[in-house]
C-alpha positions as CSV (number, residue, x, y, z in Angstrom):
1,X,84.4,120.8,105.7
2,X,81.6,120.3,108.2
3,X,79.9,117.0,108.1
4,X,76.8,118.5,106.4
5,X,78.8,120.1,103.7
6,X,80.8,116.9,103.1
7,X,77.6,114.8,102.8
8,X,76.1,117.0,100.2
9,X,79.3,117.1,98.2
10,X,79.8,113.4,98.6
11,X,76.3,112.5,97.4
12,X,76.7,114.7,94.4
13,X,80.1,113.2,93.5
14,X,78.7,109.7,94.0
15,X,75.7,110.4,91.7
16,X,78.1,111.8,89.0
17,X,80.4,108.8,89.3
18,X,77.5,106.3,89.1
19,X,76.1,108.0,86.0
20,X,79.4,107.7,84.1
21,X,79.9,104.0,84.7
22,X,79.7,101.5,81.8
23,X,76.8,99.2,81.3
24,X,76.5,96.4,83.8
25,X,79.1,98.0,86.1
26,X,79.9,96.7,89.6
27,X,79.8,98.9,92.7
28,X,81.2,98.0,96.1
29,X,79.8,99.9,99.1
30,X,82.4,99.1,101.8
31,X,81.2,100.2,105.2
32,X,77.6,100.5,104.0
33,X,76.2,101.7,107.3
34,X,72.5,102.1,106.2
35,X,72.9,101.3,102.5
36,X,72.0,104.9,101.4
37,X,74.8,105.0,98.8
38,X,74.0,101.5,97.6
39,X,70.3,102.4,97.1
40,X,71.1,105.7,95.6
41,X,73.3,104.0,93.0
42,X,70.7,101.4,92.2
43,X,68.0,104.1,91.8
44,X,70.2,106.0,89.4
45,X,71.1,102.9,87.3
46,X,69.1,99.7,87.3
47,X,71.7,97.9,85.1
48,X,74.4,98.0,87.7
49,X,75.4,95.4,90.3
50,X,75.7,96.7,93.8
51,X,77.5,94.8,96.7
52,X,77.3,96.2,100.2
53,X,79.7,95.2,102.9
54,X,78.9,96.0,106.5
55,X,80.2,94.2,109.7
56,X,78.1,96.0,112.4
57,X,75.1,93.9,113.5
58,X,72.9,96.9,114.3
59,X,73.7,98.4,110.9
60,X,72.9,95.0,109.2
61,X,69.4,95.0,110.7
62,X,68.9,98.6,109.5
63,X,70.2,97.8,106.0
64,X,67.9,94.8,105.6
65,X,64.9,96.9,106.7
66,X,65.9,99.8,104.4
67,X,66.3,97.4,101.4
68,X,62.9,95.8,102.0
69,X,61.2,99.2,102.6
70,X,62.6,100.5,99.3
71,X,61.9,97.3,97.3
72,X,65.7,96.8,96.8
73,X,66.2,93.6,98.8
74,X,66.7,91.7,95.5
75,X,68.8,94.5,93.8
76,X,71.6,94.8,96.3
77,X,73.7,92.0,97.6
78,X,74.6,92.4,101.3
79,X,77.7,90.8,102.8
80,X,77.7,90.7,106.6
81,X,81.4,91.2,106.9
82,X,84.3,93.7,107.1
83,X,86.3,93.8,103.9
84,X,90.0,94.0,104.6
85,X,93.3,92.4,103.7
86,X,92.9,88.8,104.9
87,X,90.2,86.2,105.3
88,X,89.6,85.3,108.9
89,X,87.4,85.8,111.9
90,X,88.5,88.5,114.2
91,X,87.3,90.6,117.1
92,X,86.5,94.3,116.4
93,X,85.2,97.0,118.7
94,X,81.6,97.9,118.4
95,X,80.6,101.1,120.1
96,X,77.0,102.0,120.6
97,X,76.6,105.7,120.5
98,X,74.0,108.4,119.8
99,X,76.7,110.8,118.6
100,X,75.4,112.2,115.3
101,X,78.9,112.6,114.0
102,X,79.6,108.9,114.3
103,X,76.2,107.2,113.8
104,X,77.5,103.8,113.0
105,X,79.3,103.6,116.2
106,X,81.8,101.1,114.8
107,X,85.6,101.4,115.2
108,X,88.7,99.4,115.2
109,X,90.1,101.0,118.4
110,X,90.1,99.3,121.8
111,X,86.8,99.1,123.5
112,X,85.1,97.4,126.4
113,X,82.3,96.1,124.1
114,X,83.6,93.5,121.6
115,X,82.0,91.2,119.1
116,X,83.5,88.6,116.8
117,X,82.9,89.5,113.1
118,X,83.8,87.8,109.9
119,X,86.5,89.5,107.9
120,X,86.5,88.9,104.2
121,X,89.7,89.1,102.1
122,X,89.3,91.6,99.3
123,X,91.3,89.6,96.8
124,X,89.3,86.5,97.7
125,X,86.1,88.3,96.7
126,X,87.4,89.0,93.2
127,X,88.9,85.5,92.9
128,X,85.7,83.7,93.9
129,X,83.3,86.0,92.2
130,X,84.7,87.3,88.9
131,X,81.6,89.5,88.4
132,X,82.5,91.4,91.6
133,X,85.5,93.2,90.1
134,X,84.4,96.8,91.0
135,X,84.2,99.8,88.7
136,X,83.4,102.1,91.6
137,X,84.1,101.7,95.3
138,X,82.9,103.7,98.2
139,X,84.9,103.2,101.4
140,X,83.6,104.6,104.7
141,X,85.2,102.4,107.4
142,X,85.9,104.7,110.4
143,X,89.7,104.5,110.5
144,X,90.3,101.1,108.7
145,X,90.9,102.7,105.3
146,X,94.5,101.5,105.1
147,X,93.5,97.9,105.8
148,X,90.8,98.0,103.1
149,X,93.1,99.6,100.5
150,X,96.1,97.3,101.2
151,X,93.8,94.4,100.6
152,X,92.9,95.9,97.2
153,X,96.4,96.2,96.0
154,X,95.9,93.9,93.0
155,X,92.5,95.3,92.2
156,X,93.8,98.9,92.2
157,X,96.6,97.9,89.8
158,X,94.6,95.6,87.5
159,X,91.0,96.9,87.6
160,X,91.7,100.5,88.4
161,X,88.3,101.4,89.9
162,X,87.1,104.8,90.8
163,X,87.3,105.2,94.6
164,X,85.4,107.6,96.8
165,X,86.3,107.4,100.5
166,X,85.9,109.3,103.7
167,X,88.9,109.6,106.0
168,X,88.2,111.2,109.3
169,X,91.8,111.4,110.5
170,X,95.0,111.8,108.5
171,X,96.8,108.5,108.0
172,X,100.1,108.8,106.1
173,X,100.0,105.2,105.1
174,X,96.9,105.9,103.0
């Protein structure tokens, strides 16, 4: 599909999934970019808990402004971190681009521009915050899908959340 077709379908699928969740459900928006999906979920259901995860500093600024502008800064909890398989601080590539097809400009490939980011272990999130066990997860992490999913192994087996994710390139591990 073209990006425009995917976005329309993705938003419709997301809205349907959010509407079918049980009361007081938990949503994880992994790779939140601008928090559109987080805010959309919260506007559909005010009883749900939304947690947005985003490592890119430019996106964090935009998310904070978007949440304030939409009066949702108290409704959505923002984690300034990548959500992957282990808990550490690492260096990831941050590309600044005007390419409309990759607006976040973040990637895990080699780059000349690098920034240290906090990486949060998926299992640690659930262990430390029982309420965070997700019913629905959106994953849009520009090539790091496997890292995120492998970190969710126990969650996938025990919690069995609904997962909606974008994968730009085929990865047989996923």
